[in-house]
N, C-alpha and C positions, 0 to 999 in steps of 0.2 A: 504494500500500500504506500503510495506516494504521499508525502506530507507537504502541506502548503506552508507559506512563510509564518503565518500566525501560529500554526501548530508547532513548528520548530522553535519559535520564540517561547511559547508556553512551556515546552519540554525543557528548554534551556533554563528557564526561571525556576521550574519545579525542582530540577536537579540541583541548581544553586541553593535554593531554600533548604533542600534535604541535607546537602553537605554542611551548610551553615548550622543546622540544628544538631547534626551529629557532632560537630566540633564543639558546640556550646555544651552538649551533654558530657563530652569528654573532659572539658575544663570546668565543669560544675557551675555553669552560668545559666542553665535552663530555667532555674527558679525565677530569674529576672525576666525572662521571656514570658513565662506564665503569669507573673504579676503584672507585667506590662499589658498583656492581652486582656487581663481582667479589667484593669482601669480604663483601657482604651474602649473596650466593648461597653462598659457601664457608662462612660462619657457619651458615646454615640447614642445609646438607648435613652439615657436621661435627657439628652438634648432633643431627641425626637419627641419624647413625651412632653417636655416643657414647651417646645415650640407649638405644639397642638393646643395645649392648655392655656398658653399665654400668647395668643396671636398678635396682640399689640406690641409685645416685647420679644418677638421671635428672634430678632437680631442679637438679643442679649442672652438667649437661652443657653448658648454654648458656654459663655463665660460663667453663667450661674451654675450650670451642671458641673463644671470643673471646680468651682468654689465649694459647692456642696460636697462633692466627693473628697476634695482635699481636706475639708473640715472633718468629715466622717473618719477618714484614715488617721488624721492627727489625733482625734479623740480616742480612737481605738488603741493606737500605740501609746499615747500618753496615759490612758487609763490602765493599760497592761503594765507599763513600767511603774506607775504609782502604786498599783496593787502589790507588785513584787517587792518594791522598795519598803513599803509600810510593813509587809509581812516579815521581811528580814530584820527590819529595825525592831519589830515587836519581839522576835526571837532573841535578838541581842540584848534587849533591855531587861528581859525576864528569863535569864538562863535557868534558874531554879525551877520555875513553873514549866518551862519547856522540857527539862529532864524528867520532871514528875509525870508530865503527859506521856512522854515516851515510855516511861516505866509502866504506867497503867496499860498502855497498848501492848507492851511486851507480856505483861501478866495475863492479859486477856487472850493473847495469842497462844501462850503456853498451855492454856486449858483446852485449846482446840487442836493442837498439833499432836501427831503420834509420838510415842515415847522415844522412838529412834531420832526424831528431829528436835525434841524438846531440850536435849542436852546441849545443843548448840546455842541456845538463847542465854544472854547474860542474866545473872542472878540479882543484881542490885544496881542502883543508880550510878555508883562509882565505876562499876564494870562497864556499864553502857557508855559512860563518858570516855573511859580509857579506850574502848573499842572504836568509838567514833574518831578520837584523836589519832589512833594508830592507823585507821583506814585513810584518813585525810593525809597523813604523812606519807603513806605508802603510795597513794594515787594522786599526789598533788600535781604532778606534771600532766597526767592524763586529764584531770579535771580542768587545769588551766587551758590545755589544748581544746577540750570540748567547749568550754565557755567562749574561747576566742573563735572557734569554728562557728558557733551559734551566732555570735555578733557579726561575723563575716557574712553569713547567709542572710541575716536580717538586713544588713546594709545593702547587699545585692538586691534583695526584694524591694527595699525602699527606692533604690535607684531605678529599678524596673517599673515600679508604680509611677514614679515621676515622669519617666520617658513615655509611658502609656498615656498619662494625663496631657502631656505636651502634644503628642501626636493626635490624641482625641480632640484637643482644642483646635489644632490646625485643620483637621478634616472637616469638611462641610458637605454633607450628603445632598443638601438641597441644590448645590451647584456642581455636583460631580459629573453630570452629563456634559455640561459646558466645558469643564476642564478636560475631559477625555477627548473632546474633538480636536484639541491642540496637542495631544500627547503623541509621542513616537510609539512605534510598535513595542520596543523594549519597555517603555514606561507603562504602556497598557498591560503588557504581560505581567509586570511586577505588581501593578495595582490589582489585577485579577487574582494573583496568588495570595496577596494580602487579604483580599475580600473572602477568598475561600478559607483561609486560615482563621479569620474572625468568625466565619459561619460555623466551621466545625468546632471551634472553641465554644461557641454558644451551645451546640449540641451536647458536648461533653459536660459543660457547666450545668445544663438542665438535668442531665442524667445524674450528676453528682448530688443535686438537690433531691431528686427522686430517691436515690439510694440512701441518702441521709434520713429522709422521711421514712423509708422502709425500715431502716435500722432502728429508728426511734419507736415505730409501731411494734416491731418484733421485741424490742427490749421492754416496752410497756407490758406486752402480753406475758413475757417471761417473768417480770418482776411482780406484776399485780394479779396474774392468773395462775401461771404454772407453779411458781414457788409456794404461794399460799395454800395450794391444794395439798402440798406435802408438809404444811405447817411451818414453812420458813418465810421470814419477812426480813428483807434487807433494809437497813437504815438509809436515809437520803434517797429513797427510790425515785421520787419526783425529780430531784436534782439530777440524778443519773440519767433519766430519760431526756431531760433538757440538754444535758451535756452531750449525750449521744447525738442529738440532732445538730447542735452547734459545732462540735468538734468534727462531726461526720462530714461537714462541708469542706474540710481540709483533707485532701486525699492522703491515704496511707498514714501520715503522722497523726492525724486526728483519731483514726482508729486505734493507734497504739496508745494514745493518751487515755482514751475511753477504756481500753482493755486494762490498763494499769489501775485506773480508778475503781472499776468494777471488781477487779481481783482483790484489791486491798480492802474494799468495803465488805466483800463476801468473806474474806479471810478473818475479819473481826467477828463474824458469826460462827463459822466453823471451817476447818480445813477441807472437809468433804464438799461443802457448798462452794468453796472457792474453786475446787477442781471441776465441779459441774458447770460453773459459770465460764471457766476457761474453755471447756469443751464446746459449750453453746456458742461462745464468741468465735471460735475457730470455724465451726460449721457455717455460721451466718456470714462471716467475712469471706469464706471461700465461695459461697453462693453469690456474693456481691460481684465477683468477677464475671460470672455468667450473666447477671442482671445488667451490669454496665455494658458488656459486649452486646447484649440483645437490644438495649435502648439505642445506643449509638449506631449499631449495625442496621437497625430498622431505618434510621434517617439516611444513611448512605448506601443502603441496599447491600450490606456486607453480612456474611454469615458469622455466627457466634465463634466458630472455630478460627476464622481468619483473625478476628480481633484478639482472641485468647492467645493465639500463636504469636502475634505481634507483641502483646503485653509480656509474655514469658520471654521472648527473644530479647527485647530491649531491657527487661529487668535483669537478665543474665549479663548483658553487656555493660549496663550503666547503673545498676542498682535501683533503688526505689524511685529516683527521679525518672529513670527510663520507664518504669511501670506507670508512673503518673502521666508522662507525656505520650506513651504509646498509643492510646486511643485517638489523641489529637493528630499525631504524626501519620498514623495509618489512614485515618479518615481524610486527612488533607491529601495524601497521595492518591487514594482511590477516587475522591471527588475530582481531583485535577485530571486524572486519566480519563474519567468519564466525560468531563467538559471538553477535553481535547479530542474526544471521540476515538481514543485508542483502545477502549474496552467497551 
């Protein structure tokens, strides 16, 4: 099959985008791309919404959408930092109360653990303090590297968000047709690739919201229906359901946070309940892969197996960031090939 000039240019841009993504995943900068896509997409969507609702001030809707998103991001980050800061300050101001709380937790855990594991727990507050100090001394460099890595990733995400806001502000969909009349073939192909990337990102973002909602519903059924049938009630059940939905909006990492929270809460009830909770979480999260592949696959007419293979392949090569970006990357490739009429 002979390709025309437009198809050749589209293929060139798709290959260029793909190589660029692979390089970014290799150098651990893909989190900035995902953050930028998020703020760019939200800016465009919010601008469209505000321009319809505020017809008299439609020329100001873009600026207003950027200001609103910037304020929301600033509030979220500032609130998170302030919460962590006040939490650490509270621990430092009342070390005796902190140690007493840890001792109570250890005592409660000792009653739920099997005898073989109970001997590993400290017996008194002094032993707990000595164990913590010894652990910190032994792993101080690892903890420093982990904290530095977290701040590095956070800075990358913030920079990506800022770039997304700037690009979203510069984009103006209401004049996009006029602009494209004066574009070269290369510019048109690049714009088409960016539009497809934003489109598939919306598909994946919507699927993540649906998966998070599914997780929250299944967690609520498990906590409020299944466990009470067996006479078990976990504390903070409502908060756990809310945390499941909120943290579930963050791919992979959000699930890990929820898993740790639910495990420790279940651990305070009994060791057996904690094991049951972990088994439940493993089953649900494995089912998520299939659900995610089905939702995204339906949008781009891709089979579940195709997306699952792409997710497993990129996760093997690039770790969890490859797993997060795999549905976006594969959907982008398949949609591009469809629009260039190669498949």
